[in-house]
C-alpha positions in Angstrom: 0.0 0.0 0.0 2.8 2.4 0.9 4.5 1.8 -2.4 1.3 2.4 -4.3 0.8 5.7 -2.5 4.5 6.8 -3.0 4.3 6.3 -6.7 1.6 9.0 -7.3 3.3 11.4 -4.9 6.6 10.9 -6.7 5.0 11.4 -10.1 3.2 14.5 -8.8 6.5 15.9 -7.5 8.2 15.5 -10.9 5.1 17.0 -12.5 5.5 20.2 -10.3 9.2 20.4 -11.2 8.5 20.0 -14.9 5.8 22.6 -14.6 8.3 25.1 -13.0 10.9 24.4 -15.7 8.3 24.9 -18.5 6.8 28.0 -17.0 10.1 29.6 -16.1 11.7 28.9 -19.5 8.5 30.0 -21.3 8.3 33.2 -19.4 11.8 34.2 -20.4 11.0 33.5 -24.1 7.7 35.3 -23.7 9.3 38.4 -22.3 12.0 38.4 -25.0 9.3 38.1 -27.7 7.1 40.9 -26.2 10.1 43.3 -25.8 11.9 42.6 -29.0 9.4 41.4 -31.7 8.2 43.8 -34.3 4.7 42.2 -34.1 4.1 43.3 -30.5 6.4 46.5 -30.7 6.5 47.0 -26.9 10.1 47.8 -26.2 9.4 49.1 -22.7 10.9 46.7 -20.1 10.2 49.0 -17.2 6.5 49.3 -18.3 6.3 45.5 -18.8 7.7 44.8 -15.3 5.4 47.4 -13.8 2.4 45.7 -15.5 3.5 42.4 -14.0 3.6 43.8 -10.5 0.3 45.6 -10.8 -1.4 42.5 -12.2 0.1 40.4 -9.4 -1.0 42.8 -6.7 -4.6 42.9 -8.0 -4.8 39.1 -8.5 -3.4 38.4 -5.0 -5.9 40.8 -3.5 -8.8 39.1 -5.4 -7.6 35.6 -4.4 -7.0 36.3 -0.8 -9.5 39.1 0.2 -12.4 38.8 -2.2 -12.6 35.2 -3.3 -10.7 34.0 -0.2 -9.3 31.0 -2.1 -5.9 31.5 -0.5 -4.9 32.8 2.9 -2.4 35.5 3.8 -0.4 34.6 6.8 -0.8 37.0 9.7 1.9 38.8 11.6 2.8 41.7 9.3 3.2 45.0 11.1 4.0 48.5 9.8 7.5 48.3 11.3 8.2 45.0 9.6 6.8 46.3 6.3 8.9 49.4 6.4 12.2 47.6 7.3 11.7 44.4 5.5 9.1 44.5 2.6 10.2 47.9 1.3 13.9 47.1 0.7 13.1 43.6 -0.6 10.4 44.9 -2.9 12.8 47.6 -4.2 15.5 45.1 -5.0 13.0 42.8 -6.6 11.8 45.6 -8.8 15.4 46.5 -9.7 16.2 42.9 -10.6 13.2 42.4 -12.9 13.6 45.8 -14.5 17.3 45.5 -15.3 17.0 41.9 -16.3 14.2 42.5 -18.8 16.0 45.6 -20.2 19.1 43.4 -20.9 16.9 41.4 -23.4 16.9 44.5 -25.6 20.6 44.3 -26.1 21.8 40.7 -25.6 20.5 37.3 -26.5 18.5 35.2 -24.0 21.2 32.5 -23.9 24.0 34.9 -23.1 21.8 36.5 -20.4 21.4 33.1 -18.8 25.1 32.5 -18.9 25.7 35.8 -17.1 23.2 34.9 -14.5 25.5 32.0 -13.4 27.6 34.6 -11.6 24.8 35.0 -9.1 26.4 32.8 -6.3 29.5 34.9 -6.6 27.6 38.2 -6.0 25.7 36.7 -3.1 28.8 35.3 -1.5 30.8 38.5 -1.8 27.9 40.6 -0.4 27.4 38.0 2.3 31.0 38.3 3.4 30.8 42.0 3.4 27.6 41.8 5.6 29.1 39.2 7.9 26.8 36.5 6.8 29.4 34.3 5.0 32.9 33.3 6.0 35.7 33.3 3.4 37.3 29.9 3.1 39.7 28.2 0.6 36.9 25.9 -0.6 34.4 28.7 -1.2 37.2 30.8 -2.9 37.8 27.9 -5.2 34.1 27.5 -6.0 33.7 31.2 -6.7 36.8 31.2 -8.9 35.5 28.3 -11.0 32.1 30.1 -11.5 33.8 33.4 -12.4 36.2 31.6 -14.8 33.4 29.8 -16.5 31.4 33.0 -17.0 34.5 34.8 -18.3 35.1 32.0 -20.9 31.4 32.0 -21.9 31.6 35.8 -22.4 34.8 35.5 -24.4 33.0 33.1 -26.7 30.0 35.5 -27.3 30.1 36.6 -30.9 27.7 39.6 -30.7 28.5 40.9 -27.3 26.9 44.2 -26.3 28.4 45.8 -23.2 25.3 47.9 -22.5 23.3 44.7 -22.2 26.0 43.1 -20.0 25.9 46.1 -17.6 22.1 45.8 -17.4 22.2 42.1 -16.8 24.9 42.4 -14.1 22.9 45.2 -12.5 20.0 42.7 -12.3 22.3 40.1 -10.7 23.5 42.6 -8.1 19.8 43.5 -7.4 18.9 39.9 -6.9 21.9 39.3 -4.7 21.0 42.3 -2.5 17.5 41.0 -2.2 18.7 37.7 -1.0 21.1 39.3 1.4 18.4 41.6 2.8 16.2 38.6 3.4 19.0 36.7 5.1 19.8 39.7 7.3 16.2 40.1 8.3 15.8 36.4 8.9 18.0 36.8 12.0 15.9 39.7 13.5 12.2 39.0 13.4 9.9 36.0 13.6 7.7 36.1 10.5 7.7 33.5 7.7 5.6 33.9 4.6 4.7 31.5 1.9 5.0 32.7 -1.7 1.4 33.8 -1.9 1.7 36.0 1.2 5.1 37.2 -0.1 3.6 38.3 -3.4 0.6 39.9 -1.6 3.0 42.2 0.4 5.9 42.6 -2.0 4.1 43.2 -5.3 2.5 46.5 -4.4 5.7 47.8 -3.0 7.6 46.8 -6.2 4.9 48.4 -8.4 5.4 51.7 -6.6 9.2 51.4 -6.9 8.8 50.8 -10.7 6.1 53.4 -11.2 8.2 56.4 -10.2 11.1 55.8 -12.7 8.6 54.8 -15.3 7.0 58.3 -15.2 10.4 59.9 -16.0 12.1 57.2 -18.2 9.6 55.4 -20.3 6.3 57.4 -20.2 7.8 60.3 -22.3 9.0 57.8 -24.9 5.6 56.1 -25.1 3.9 59.4 -25.5 6.4 60.6 -28.1 5.7 57.4 -30.1 2.1 58.5 -30.5 -0.6 56.0 -29.9 0.4 53.4 -27.3 0.7 50.0 -28.9 -0.9 48.3 -26.0 -2.2 44.8 -26.8 -4.3 43.9 -23.8 -4.7 40.2 -24.6 -1.0 39.5 -25.1 0.2 41.6 -22.2 -2.5 40.2 -19.8 -1.5 36.6 -20.8 2.2 37.6 -20.3 1.3 38.9 -16.8 -0.7 35.8 -16.0 2.2 33.6 -17.0 4.4 35.5 -14.5 1.9 34.9 -11.7 1.6 31.2 -12.6 5.4 30.9 -12.5 5.4 32.2 -8.9 2.7 29.7 -8.0 4.8 26.9 -9.5 7.7 27.9 -7.3 5.3 27.5 -4.3 4.2 24.0 -5.4 7.8 22.8 -5.9 9.1 24.2 -2.6 6.0 22.8 -0.7 6.3 19.3 -2.1 10.1 19.1 -2.2 12.7 21.6 -0.9 14.3 24.9 -1.5 17.4 23.1 -2.9 15.2 21.3 -5.4 14.2 24.6 -6.9 17.9 25.5 -7.3 18.6 22.3 -9.1 15.6 22.7 -11.3 16.8 26.2 -12.0 20.1 24.8 -13.3 18.2 22.5 -15.6 16.0 25.3 -16.7 19.0 27.5 -17.5 20.4 24.8 -19.8 17.0 24.4 -21.5 16.8 28.2 -22.1 20.3 28.4 -23.5 19.8 25.5 -25.9 16.2 26.3 -27.0 16.9 30.0 -27.5 19.4 29.1 -30.1 16.5 27.6 -32.1 13.9 30.3 -31.5 15.8 33.5 -31.8 17.9 34.7 -34.8 20.1 36.8 -32.5 21.4 33.7 -30.7 24.5 32.1 -32.0 26.1 29.6 -29.6 29.8 28.8 -30.0 31.8 25.9 -28.6 33.6 28.4 -26.3 30.2 29.6 -25.0 29.1 26.1 -24.1 32.4 25.1 -22.5 32.5 28.2 -20.4 28.9 27.8 -19.3 29.5 24.2 -18.4 32.4 25.2 -16.2 30.3 27.9 -14.5 27.4 25.4 -14.0 29.8 22.9 -12.4 30.8 25.6 -9.9 27.1 26.4 -9.3 26.4 22.8 -8.6 29.4 22.6 -6.1 28.0 25.8 -4.4 24.5 24.3 -4.1 26.0 21.1 -2.7 28.0 23.1 -0.1 25.0 25.1 0.9 22.9 21.9 1.3 25.4 20.3 3.6 25.8 23.6 5.6 22.0 24.0 6.0 21.5 20.4 6.9 24.1 20.5 9.7 22.8 23.8 11.0 19.1 23.2 10.9 18.8 19.5 11.7 15.3 18.5 12.6 13.8 21.9 11.8 14.8 21.7 8.1 11.4 20.3 6.9 9.5 23.2 8.5 11.8 25.8 6.9 11.5 24.2 3.4 7.7 24.6 3.4 7.8 28.4 3.5 9.8 31.2 2.2 11.3 33.3 5.0 10.7 37.0 4.6 11.9 37.9 8.1 12.5 35.9 11.1 14.4 36.0 14.4 16.8 34.0 16.5 13.9 33.0 18.8 11.6 30.7 16.8 9.7 27.9 18.5 12.2 25.3 19.4 
């Protein structure tokens, strides 16, 4: 009986992982198409990201407060919102904005290769914030990742340094968001699942995006004449973004936070290879692939190191932490 029950659960888990990989890869291609294609003609990454956050805010409100299909976890205070949600939301907005802008200048595959440098940025900022400890092993891992990204960049045929700067800015923004979450984890006692996280963070990110949109993209959209706003396409694009966040919730709930990292590595390879078939601006070279393979090997070693570190530190409480995304927590949880 146990084996019969385990089989459907295992199949369901793999289905959630596959759903995440498909949605995550598809969303990247969808954003690239919306921003770069002549058919849609919507080269406004800031406006597109703002639309995603507004859509997510409205949909979260409808699901939790109006339809009450989902529940928002309690415990949020004005002090926690000001010191936790605002900086995290601002960095989240920065990450999405700069990352989407990079698609206007560089190929999807090269953007994914540059994202492999993320653990290096997180580790360096973590050391600066006192959250990580420099060691020979970590220095070796960071060197391997950096070397791989450097080789992949060297092999890029049509490199655009403006796009590289935007993409690296997005990487720094994401690293800062993770560092802020880690710092705040040690101070307060609130944990939020992804639905609650989107409910609180999306409006803040929307405001952070709306202000620069007024000055940077709104004049361009007005100068272009009639706004080429295709509601069906853009609504579907926003809905896919929301579905992607829900798929992350399903994977973490039924597996672990590490699984989403491993699935992310698989997704990155899928994006790199499939983008070469979908987009004419993507031309992969052997040096590209070798460098990216080296970087991914370093990322895998980093994930393995973090898994062992978390397992030894958390012990029996690991399962509880894997079922929710910590926004802020303290050193005094229920033990």
